[in-house]
C-alpha atoms as one frame of an Amber mdcrd trajectory, in Angstrom:
protein
  -1.907  -5.730  12.074  -3.225  -4.704   8.660  -1.669  -4.258   5.249   1.133
  -1.761   4.807   0.321   0.509   1.860   3.160   2.586   0.406   2.348   5.248
  -2.169   4.932   6.532  -4.652   4.742   9.645  -6.844   5.718   9.922 -10.508
   9.355  10.564  -9.520   9.446   7.253  -7.667   9.595   8.954  -4.282   7.671
   7.516  -1.372   5.022  10.060  -0.404   2.842   8.221   2.086   2.646   5.072
   4.152  -0.558   3.975   5.829  -2.216   0.857   7.100  -5.237  -0.842   5.603
  -6.706  -2.332   8.755  -7.075  -6.040   9.248 -10.761  -5.520  10.013 -11.345
  -3.767   6.669  -9.419  -6.518   4.903 -11.682  -9.082   6.551 -14.766  -7.171
   5.397 -13.513  -6.939   1.807 -12.564 -10.599   1.646 -15.555 -12.029   3.448
 -16.602 -15.611   3.004 -19.130 -14.594   0.348 -16.255 -15.019  -2.133 -17.642
 -12.313  -4.470 -14.167 -10.771  -4.615 -12.783 -13.702  -6.646 -14.127 -12.288
  -9.907 -12.031  -9.101  -9.558  -8.616  -9.905 -11.036  -6.482  -7.258  -9.314
  -8.468  -7.098  -6.071  -8.148 -10.826  -5.478  -4.342 -10.469  -5.406  -4.846
  -8.881  -1.971  -6.939 -11.707  -0.551  -4.195 -13.670   1.202  -3.365 -11.618
   4.254  -0.077 -13.428   4.877   1.259 -13.776   1.332   0.301 -10.471  -0.277
   3.270  -8.495  -1.556   2.086  -6.623  -4.658   3.065  -3.458  -6.491   0.441
  -1.809  -8.673   1.246   0.788 -11.322  -0.044   1.791 -14.731  -2.837  -0.446
 -15.984  -2.634  -2.718 -12.928  -3.237   0.243 -10.611  -6.076   1.533 -12.780
  -7.678  -1.908 -12.769  -7.290  -2.240  -8.977  -9.033   1.115  -8.514 -11.802
   0.054 -10.915 -12.167  -3.279  -9.072 -12.438  -1.466  -5.737 -15.050   0.955
  -7.065 -17.126  -1.815  -8.606 -16.869  -3.907  -5.448 -17.881  -1.030  -3.162
 -21.562  -2.012  -3.111 -20.533  -5.215  -1.281 -19.045  -3.274   1.640 -21.315
  -2.713   4.666 -22.354   0.880   5.367 -20.365   1.111   8.593 -17.129   0.343
   6.661 -17.787   2.597   3.671 -15.847   5.576   5.021 -12.588   3.629   5.494
 -13.058   1.833   2.192 -13.594   5.127   0.335 -10.521   6.669   1.991  -8.439
   3.776   0.681  -9.776   4.264  -2.842  -9.219   8.031  -2.664  -5.627   7.739
  -1.495  -4.558   5.378  -4.256  -6.602   7.238  -6.911  -4.852  10.585  -6.579
  -3.364  11.937  -9.807  -0.078  12.314  -7.900   0.156   8.538  -7.401   2.286
   6.537  -9.807   2.502   3.240  -7.956   1.278   1.554  -4.821   2.965  -1.266
  -2.928   0.761  -3.354  -0.645   2.200  -5.947   1.707   0.599  -8.190   4.284
   1.947  -9.542   7.524
């Protein structure tokens, strides 16, 4: 089972729930450890302890971290990775809650 991602609009209403797959999580947080230098992204590294809400500057920084880290994602995972970035980057999104297992 992957991460549960819950997206909220500017009125605080839940607008979408989707799963960030365990396999994509494993690709992002590979043993190369490059992800450790990304302050917001690394908050998602522990599959079992992650329970984070991102809004405002924290959400903007997470999106920036993901975009900067994208070159480290293998080609065959780029589509799923980009979908994740696109969903949380929408102008309709005010906050995102991400929880692990």
